[in-house]
N, C-alpha and C positions, 0 to 999 in steps of 0.2 A: 340546343340545336347548334351544331357546328356551322360555321360560316353564315350565321344568321344575318349579319349586315349585308353580305353579298347577295344572299337570297332575297332580302327585302329590296335591295337596289335593283336587282334583275326583275323582280315582280313589278316594281313601280315602272320600270322601262316597258314591260309588257302592257301595263295599263295605259301607257301613253300611245299604244298602237290601236289600230282599228281591228279589234278581235271580236270573236263571237261572244254573245251576251252571257252564255253559261260559263265561259272561261273568265270573263270579267267578274262575274258574281263570285266564283270560287276564289279568285285571287283576292278580292276585297274581303271576303269572309275569313280567309287565312290571315290577312294583315290585321283585321279587327280582333282575331282570336289570340294573337301573340301575347304571351304572358298570362293567359287565362287557362282554366281547366279545359277549355274547348280547343286548345292549340293542336293537340295530336290528332283529334278527329278532323279538324279543319285542314291540317296538313295532308292527311290521307286523302281527303276529298279533292283537294287542290292538285295533288300529284296525279290522281286518277283522271281528272278533267284535263290536265296538261297532256298526259300521255294520249288521251283520246283526241285531243285537238290538233296535234301536229300532223300535217298531211304528208304522206309519203309521196314520192315523185310519181309513181305509177297512178296513184289515186288522183293526183293533180291533173295528170295528162288525161286520164279517163273522164274526169268530171268536165274539164273544159273542152273536151271533144264531143260532149253530149249536146243534144238539142236543147235541153233545159238550160245549160250554161250559155249557149248561143242566144237563146231568147232573153235571158236575164241580163247578160253583159254585152251582147252584140257580137256579131261574127268577127269583126276586126280584133276586138280585145281578146276574145276567146282564142282566136288563132295565134295572136301574139304570145299569149301565155303558154299555149301548147308548144309553140316553137321554142320559146325560152326554156321550158321545162325539158324538152327533148335534148336541147343543147347541154343543159346541166346534167341530165342523166348520162349522156355520152361521156361527160367529164367525170362521172363517178358519183354524182350527187344522189343522195338517198331521200332527201326531204325538200319540201317547198321552201323557197327562200324569201317569202313575203315577210314583212316586218313582224307580224304576229307569230308566225311559226319560228322565225329566227329567235325572237325573244323567248318564246316558250322553251325552245331547245337550250338556250342559255340558262334558264332556271333549272331545267332537267339535268344539266351537268352537275348539279348539287343534290340530286335525288337522294343519295345515300346519307346526306347530312340532315335531311328533314326530320327523321324520326329517331334521331340519336338522343 
């Protein structure tokens, strides 16, 4: 795997964030499989989960505008996130900038190196 040390570093950074449990599991399974016969399969799974986990800016706005988000996070926090996301979208942002999404995108920058 090309850039393996960078991918490992970025994955550990991701694991230091508050991310969804499925992503955490896939990242840990990937790290555990390095150097074994399971490495390629774990890498494929990790990439798929990474890609599914990064929230696009419109999805972020839609979710935090919903009643479900307002009930779960409170109206003030939901409104703050929507305002922030709309500002970022106006500046050209395409993805959520929370620590987990940011870290996942950093790993995905090396997507082509995973399966080499």
